[in-house]
N, C-alpha and C positions, 0 to 999 in steps of 0.2 A: 504494501503497501503504498501511495507519496504522500504527502503532507503536503502542509500548507504551503510553507512553507523551503522545499524543496521543491516543489509548483512554480512559488515565483522567483527561486531560483533558474529553475531551469528556463520559468517565460526571459526574465532577464536576460541568460546566456542568449539563448538565438537569440531573442531581439538586438544588444550590441555587436555582435558577431554580425546577420546580415546587415544592418547600420555599421562602421567603424569608422563612424567618425564625430566624435562626440562632446560635448560642451553640458555643464553641468554646470546652474542655478537652484538659489537659495536665496529663505528669504529666514530670521529670525534665527533662533535655533537649533541644531538638529543631535546635538549633544546626545536629548535622553532617548532611555529607555525601550519608553512606547511611543512605538509608530508602526502604520498603519502604510502595506504599501495598494495602488492605486489597476485599478485593469492600467493594460499600458494606449496611450491615445494612440493615435495615429497621424497621418500628416497624409493628405490626401496630395498626387502627382499638379504639377500645374498650380498647388498655390501657393506664394510665398507668404508670405501675413496670417497665422492664429491664434485667437485663447480657443485658452483652456482653459472648464472650469473645473473650479476647484471645489467638491461640494463641503461641506458643515461633514465630520466623523463626530459619530453618536458615542462609539466607546471613549472620546478623550472629553469628561465632562464632564474638565476644571479647566474647556480651553485645549484649540494646538496653537501650539508654543514657537512651529516649521514649520515650516513642506518643503524636498527639494525638488529640484530634477534633474532624468535624464535625457537631454536634449541629442535624437541626432541623425544622423540621412549619412545616404555613401558613399559620397564624394565635398558635401565640405561641412564641417558644422555651423550646425545654428545657432543662432544668436537667443536668448533667453533670456525676460528677468519680469519678475511678481511685483505687482504696481498693489499686492495685495495677497490675501492667505487664500484667495479662490482665485484666483486666476494672474497663471502666465501666461501669457507672450511671446510665442515664436516667428521669428527671423529666420526662413528657409534662401540662402544666401548661393548652393550652386543650381544646379539647374534644373532642377524640383521634377526629374522624371522617375523618379521611385517614389518607392512610401518611408516614408522619415517616423522614429516610433518616440513617443515621449516615455518618460518611466516617473509617474510619481512616487514624494511618499508625503505623508505629510507627520509628524511626528506631533505628544502629548504633554501638556506641563506635569 
């Protein structure tokens, strides 16, 4: 039986192998021991700018402390920043002919 953590690690490894050029964006405190990996967001071909919505995590009973995103594309690593804990703005810099990936982790207080 594959554990949830094992499955997340496997998905991340596959996504990063498929999209070799990555940047990391962070906001807030990402040192916390309680965190939640969200489902990957996919950047569709031909679209340069994206807004990735990040939901409130009900399990973070004391609120979110920080958020981290690994933003990957096949040819050039995209730029990204968090204007707040609940949205990520991504700007793709390459030829945008393939699907990119965004892996988001939310850290709890």
